[in-house]
C-alpha positions in Angstrom: -92.7 -15.1 54.8 -91.5 -18.7 54.9 -92.3 -19.1 51.2 -90.2 -16.0 50.3 -87.1 -17.3 52.1 -87.4 -20.6 50.4 -87.5 -19.0 47.0 -84.4 -16.9 47.8 -82.5 -19.9 49.0 -83.3 -21.9 45.8 -82.2 -18.9 43.7 -78.8 -18.7 45.4 -78.2 -22.4 45.1 -79.1 -22.3 41.4 -76.6 -19.5 40.8 -73.9 -21.3 42.8 -74.5 -24.4 40.8 -74.2 -22.5 37.5 -70.9 -21.0 38.7 -69.5 -24.4 39.6 -70.5 -25.8 36.2 -68.8 -22.9 34.4 -65.6 -23.3 36.5 -65.6 -27.0 35.7 -66.0 -26.4 32.0 -63.1 -23.9 32.1 -60.8 -26.4 33.9 -61.7 -29.1 31.4 -61.1 -26.9 28.4 -57.7 -25.8 29.8 -56.5 -29.4 30.4 -57.8 -30.6 27.0 -55.8 -27.8 25.3 -52.6 -28.6 27.2 -53.0 -32.3 26.3 -53.5 -31.7 22.6 -50.6 -29.2 22.3 -47.6 -31.4 22.9 -44.6 -29.3 24.2 -41.7 -29.0 21.7 -38.3 -30.2 22.8 -36.1 -27.4 23.9 -33.5 -26.4 21.2 -30.0 -25.1 22.0 -29.5 -21.4 21.5 -27.8 -20.4 18.2 -24.1 -19.4 18.4 -23.8 -15.7 19.1 -23.7 -13.5 16.0 -24.7 -16.3 13.6 -28.3 -16.2 12.1 -30.3 -19.3 11.7 -33.0 -20.6 9.4 -34.1 -18.4 6.6 -32.0 -15.5 7.7 -28.9 -17.7 7.5 -29.9 -19.1 4.1 -30.5 -15.6 2.7 -27.2 -14.3 4.0 -25.4 -17.2 2.5 -26.9 -16.5 -0.9 -26.0 -12.9 -0.6 -22.4 -13.7 0.2 -22.2 -16.3 -2.6 -23.6 -13.8 -5.0 -21.2 -11.1 -3.9 -18.2 -13.5 -4.2 -19.4 -14.5 -7.7 -19.8 -10.8 -8.7 -16.4 -9.9 -7.3 -14.8 -12.8 -9.3 -16.6 -11.7 -12.5 -15.4 -8.1 -11.9 -11.8 -9.3 -11.3 -11.9 -11.2 -14.6 -13.3 -8.2 -16.4 -10.5 -5.9 -15.1 -7.9 -6.0 -17.8 -4.8 -3.8 -17.7 -4.4 -1.4 -20.5 -0.8 -2.4 -20.6 -0.6 -5.4 -22.9 2.2 -7.4 -24.4 2.4 -6.7 -28.1 3.5 -10.2 -28.8 1.1 -12.3 -26.8 -1.8 -10.0 -26.2 -2.1 -10.8 -22.5 -1.6 -8.3 -19.6 2.1 -7.6 -19.3 4.0 -8.3 -16.1 1.9 -11.0 -14.5 -1.2 -11.1 -12.3 -3.1 -8.2 -10.9 -3.4 -7.4 -7.3 -6.6 -5.4 -7.3 -7.5 -2.3 -5.4 -6.6 -3.8 -2.0 -3.2 -5.2 -3.0 -1.4 -3.4 -0.2 -4.0 -3.7 2.5 -2.6 -7.0 3.9 1.0 -6.0 3.7 3.6 -7.6 6.1 3.6 -5.6 9.3 1.2 -3.0 10.5 1.0 0.6 9.4 3.3 2.9 11.3 3.0 6.6 12.0 6.6 7.7 12.5 10.1 6.5 11.8 12.5 5.4 14.5 15.1 8.1 15.0 18.6 6.9 15.5 20.6 8.1 18.5 22.6 11.2 18.0 26.0 10.8 16.5 27.7 12.4 19.5 27.0 14.0 22.8 27.4 17.5 21.5 24.7 16.9 18.8 26.7 19.1 16.4 26.2 19.4 12.7 29.7 18.3 12.0 29.2 15.0 13.9 25.9 14.3 12.2 27.2 15.2 8.7 30.3 13.1 9.1 28.3 10.0 10.1 25.8 10.5 7.4 28.3 11.1 4.6 30.4 8.1 5.7 27.2 6.0 5.5 26.1 7.0 2.0 29.6 6.7 0.5 30.3 3.2 1.8 28.8 0.4 -0.3 27.5 -2.5 1.8 27.5 -5.3 -0.8 29.3 -5.8 -4.1 27.3 -6.2 -7.3 28.6 -7.2 -10.6 27.7 -6.8 -13.3 25.9 -3.5 -13.3 23.4 -2.1 -15.8 24.1 1.6 -15.8 24.1 4.9 -17.7 27.4 6.4 -18.8 29.4 8.0 -16.0 29.3 11.3 -17.8 25.5 11.5 -18.1 24.0 14.7 -16.6 22.5 14.2 -13.2 24.6 11.3 -12.2 25.1 7.7 -13.2 22.2 5.4 -12.4 22.9 1.7 -12.0 20.8 -1.5 -11.5 22.3 -4.6 -9.9 22.4 -7.7 -12.3 24.4 -9.9 -9.9 23.0 -13.5 -10.2 22.7 -13.8 -6.4 19.8 -11.3 -6.6 16.6 -11.7 -8.5 16.7 -9.1 -11.2 18.9 -11.0 -13.7 16.6 -14.1 -13.4 13.5 -11.9 -13.9 15.0 -10.4 -17.0 15.7 -13.8 -18.5 12.1 -14.8 -18.0 10.8 -11.5 -19.3 8.9 -10.9 -16.0 10.7 -7.8 -14.6 9.0 -4.5 -14.0 10.5 -1.0 -13.7 9.1 2.2 -12.4 10.9 5.5 -13.2 9.9 8.8 -11.5 11.2 12.2 -12.4 10.1 15.8 -12.5 11.6 16.5 -15.9 12.6 14.5 -19.0 16.0 13.3 -18.1 18.3 10.7 -19.6 16.5 7.3 -19.9 19.3 5.1 -21.1 19.0 2.8 -18.1 15.2 2.5 -18.7 15.8 1.8 -22.4 18.4 -0.8 -21.5 16.0 -2.6 -19.2 13.2 -2.4 -21.7 15.3 -3.9 -24.4 16.2 -6.7 -22.0 12.5 -7.6 -21.7 11.4 -5.5 -18.7 8.0 -3.8 -18.5 9.0 -0.2 -18.0 6.7 2.6 -16.8 8.0 6.2 -16.8 5.9 8.7 -14.8 6.3 12.0 -16.4 4.2 15.0 -15.2 4.6 17.0 -18.3 2.8 14.6 -20.7 0.0 15.9 -22.9 -1.9 12.6 -22.8 -2.7 10.6 -19.6 -0.8 7.6 -21.1 1.5 7.2 -24.0 3.6 4.4 -25.5 7.1 5.3 -26.6 9.2 2.5 -28.1 9.2 -0.2 -25.5 8.2 2.0 -22.6 4.9 3.3 -21.2 4.7 7.0 -20.1 2.1 8.2 -17.6 1.0 11.7 -16.6 1.3 10.8 -12.9 3.8 12.0 -10.3 4.7 10.2 -7.0 4.1 12.1 -3.7 4.1 11.4 0.0 0.3 11.8 0.2 -2.7 11.3 -2.0 -4.5 14.5 -3.2 -8.0 15.6 -2.2 -10.4 13.8 -4.7 -11.8 17.2 -5.8 -8.3 18.5 -6.5 -7.4 15.3 -8.4 -10.5 15.6 -10.6 -9.7 19.2 -11.3 -6.1 18.3 -12.3 -7.4 15.6 -14.6 -9.8 18.0 -16.3 -7.1 20.6 -16.8 -4.7 17.9 -18.1 -2.3 18.4 -15.2 -0.4 15.7 -13.6 -2.0 13.8 -10.7 0.2 13.2 -7.7 -0.2 9.9 -5.7 1.5 7.8 -3.2 3.5 4.9 -4.4 1.1 2.4 -2.7 -1.8 4.1 -4.6 0.0 3.9 -7.9 0.7 0.2 -7.4 -2.9 -0.4 -6.6 -4.2 1.6 -9.5 -2.0 -0.4 -11.9 -2.8 -3.7 -10.3 0.9 -4.4 -9.6 2.0 -6.4 -6.6 5.8 -6.0 -7.1 8.3 -3.8 -8.9 11.8 -5.0 -9.6 13.3 -1.6 -9.9 12.1 1.8 -8.7 14.2 4.8 -9.9 13.4 8.2 -8.6 14.8 11.7 -9.0 12.3 13.9 -7.2 14.4 17.1 -6.6 14.3 17.2 -2.8 10.9 15.6 -2.4 12.6 12.2 -2.0 12.9 12.4 1.8 9.1 12.7 2.5 8.3 10.2 -0.2 10.8 7.7 1.2 9.3 8.3 4.7 5.8 7.5 3.3 7.1 4.3 1.5 8.7 3.1 4.8 5.7 3.8 7.0 3.2 2.2 4.7 5.3 -1.0 4.2 5.7 -0.5 0.5 9.3 -1.5 0.6 8.2 -5.2 0.7 7.2 -4.8 -3.0 10.4 -3.3 -4.3 13.4 -5.3 -5.4 15.9 -2.4 -6.0 15.6 1.3 -5.1 17.6 3.8 -7.1 17.4 7.3 -5.6 19.1 10.7 -6.1 19.5 12.4 -2.7 19.7 16.2 -2.6 21.6 17.7 0.3 21.8 21.4 -0.4 18.8 22.0 1.8 16.5 20.1 4.1 13.9 19.1 1.6 10.2 19.7 1.2 8.4 19.7 4.6 11.4 18.6 6.5 11.7 20.6 9.7 14.2 21.1 12.5 17.6 22.7 12.9 20.5 21.4 10.7 21.8 18.6 13.1 18.2 17.3 13.5 17.7 17.3 9.7 20.8 15.2 9.1 19.8 12.9 11.9 16.4 12.5 10.3 18.1 11.7 6.9 20.3 9.1 8.5 17.4 7.5 10.3 15.5 7.1 7.1 18.4 5.3 5.4 18.9 3.1 8.4 15.2 2.1 8.0 16.1 0.8 4.5 18.8 -1.3 6.0 16.4 -2.6 8.7 14.1 -3.6 5.8 16.8 -5.7 4.2 18.2 -3.2 1.7 21.9 -2.9 1.1 23.8 -0.1 -0.6 25.6 -1.4 -3.7 26.2 1.7 -5.8 27.3 5.3 -5.1 27.8 8.1 -7.6 28.6 11.8 -7.0 28.6 14.0 -10.0 31.8 16.2 -10.0 29.9 18.9 -11.8 27.5 19.5 -8.9 28.2 22.2 -6.4 29.9 21.3 -3.1 27.1 22.3 -0.9 25.7 20.7 2.2 22.7 22.5 3.9 23.7 25.8 2.3 27.3 25.6 3.3 30.7 24.1 2.3 31.0 21.2 4.7 33.4 18.2 4.6 33.7 18.7 0.8 30.3 17.1 0.4 28.4 17.2 -2.9 25.0 18.7 -3.1 23.6 15.4 -4.7 24.4 11.7 -4.6 22.9 8.9 -6.8 22.6 5.7 -4.8 21.4 2.2 -5.5 20.0 -0.3 -2.9 19.2 -3.9 -3.5 16.6 -5.7 -1.3 18.6 -8.8 -0.2 15.5 -10.5 1.2 13.2 -9.9 -1.8 11.4 -13.0 -3.1 9.2 -12.1 -6.1 
């Protein structure tokens, strides 16, 4: 009996000893591991949103490569419009596809309507204010480059006064002209400016070819609009050799033009919505002179409201021109046109007026 207890006690002591040895070895190994692995000094966290190490190096290489590729692409993009004498792109540098994305001011969604002309909000009050406004030049301009006063559709005129930029741009052969129309009209003004050294682009929807050169002018099968077409509709129009309609900002971007010294437009009652789009998208900053025929015999395409509201809207659009630095320098009313104002004989108003504005703050 006593011998059995002694053996049991020895067995328990042996097991306890083995456990203690194992625990000691574990503690020793842990301390040795901590001693050999010296702790790294704490590093400050990276700035938020900025990758570090290999990720940063890789992103930098990608950005650098993208910038180099963009520069190579920009150099490869050569306008099809070339100077016959020098063989370089005519009209100066190109702006690229995003030429108008950083335009002064932000995009607007509606124009600022002017107060009513009178408390009664009558057509007579609105028409009187509007007609007085469009028949009163705000600045004098001499000399003028113009068509003959007897030309059909009205006499167009560009301001060549030395205090504005067009005359200087013509002397340096750096001026550019856009001419929009829905039919082949008189182009004596365009020919005059082309002969003076301007780069003239006429946008003619009825052309058989997308682009043609005629004497000193370029002709394009494109028409200006107040909205860009659906891409599918534009592709279909191109396949059928129909004119493509685009906003002025899109046309400028497509041609790589930052500025146009003269924009001439006779759009047969589409001018009101086109002018609204040009104002809202800030394209006026790129225009030196705006020559426009206004049609008053009806409200115009997609212009809604009763007659007094329509005239108030017209007047507000033209006041937006004044707010942008444009001043009226030329007024012409063709005596052969009917005396018709919104389908009625009112204040002996003509159905159409050809007007010219100069951007007094324009610095090309």
